[in-house]
C-alpha positions in Angstrom: 122.9 49.2 145.7 119.2 49.5 146.5 116.7 47.6 145.5 115.2 48.8 142.2 117.8 51.5 142.1 120.1 51.6 138.9 123.0 52.1 138.4 124.1 54.7 135.5 127.6 52.8 133.5 129.5 54.0 131.3 129.2 51.1 128.8 125.2 51.3 129.6 125.2 55.2 128.2 127.6 54.1 125.6 124.9 51.3 124.5 122.1 54.1 124.6 124.5 56.3 122.8 125.1 53.7 119.9 121.3 52.6 119.4 120.3 56.1 119.4 123.1 57.2 117.1 122.1 54.4 114.7 118.3 55.3 114.6 120.0 59.0 114.0 122.1 57.8 110.9 119.1 56.1 109.2 116.8 59.5 110.1 119.6 60.8 107.9 119.9 58.3 105.3 122.6 56.4 106.4 123.6 52.9 108.1 121.7 50.2 107.5 118.1 50.8 108.1 117.2 54.5 106.0 114.0 55.3 106.8 112.3 59.0 106.7 115.7 60.2 106.0 115.6 64.2 105.8 116.6 64.0 102.3 113.6 63.0 101.5 111.7 66.1 102.4 111.1 68.6 99.4 111.6 72.5 100.8 111.7 73.8 97.0 109.2 71.2 95.3 105.7 71.0 95.9 104.3 67.6 96.8 101.7 66.2 94.5 99.4 63.7 94.3 100.8 60.6 93.0 103.4 61.1 95.5 101.1 61.2 98.8 99.0 58.2 97.1 96.3 57.4 94.7 92.7 57.8 96.6 90.1 60.4 96.2 91.2 63.1 98.6 95.4 62.6 97.6 94.6 65.7 95.1 92.8 67.4 98.5 95.3 66.6 100.6 98.3 67.1 98.1 97.3 71.0 97.7 97.2 71.3 101.9 100.5 69.7 103.0 102.1 70.3 99.2 102.3 73.9 99.0 105.4 75.6 99.4 104.5 77.1 103.0 103.1 74.0 104.8 106.3 71.7 103.3 109.0 74.5 104.3 107.2 74.8 107.6 107.7 70.6 108.0 110.8 70.6 106.7 111.7 73.2 109.0 110.6 71.5 112.1 111.9 68.2 110.9 115.3 69.8 111.1 115.1 71.0 114.0 113.9 67.8 115.2 116.8 66.1 113.8 119.6 69.0 115.2 117.7 68.3 118.5 118.1 64.8 118.4 121.6 65.0 117.5 122.2 67.0 120.6 121.0 64.5 122.8 123.0 61.7 121.3 126.2 63.8 122.4 125.1 64.7 125.5 124.8 60.5 126.2 128.6 59.8 125.0 129.7 62.8 126.9 128.0 61.7 129.9 129.8 58.6 129.4 133.3 60.0 128.6 132.3 62.4 131.6 131.4 59.6 134.2 134.7 57.3 132.8 137.3 60.4 133.9 135.0 60.8 137.3 135.9 57.0 138.1 139.1 57.3 137.4 140.5 60.0 139.2 138.4 58.5 142.3 140.6 55.5 141.7 143.6 57.5 141.6 
C-alpha cells in the first residue's frame, strides 16, 4: 500500500457503521445517549413560549416556529434527514458485507 493510502477493511467499515447506528438510535430516542429524538417533535401541537424558553422574545419566536405550518415543515425535513441517515448506515453495512464476500471469493 502506498504511503498515505487508505485501506477500507470490513471491520473498519463495521466500526463506522456501528458508531453511525448508535447516533441514529439516539436520534430515535433509543440507546445510551437519546437526544433530539424525532418523537419530541410535535406536528399536531404548536410550540408555546414556555416550551421554547422564558425570555422577552420567546412569545414572538413561539408564534413563528410554533405555527402548524412551520412545525410541520420542520418535522418533514427532520424525518427526511432521519431516513437518509438510516440509508447511509445501511449502505456502509452493505459495503462491508460486499467487501467480505469479494475477499472470500478472491481467496478461493
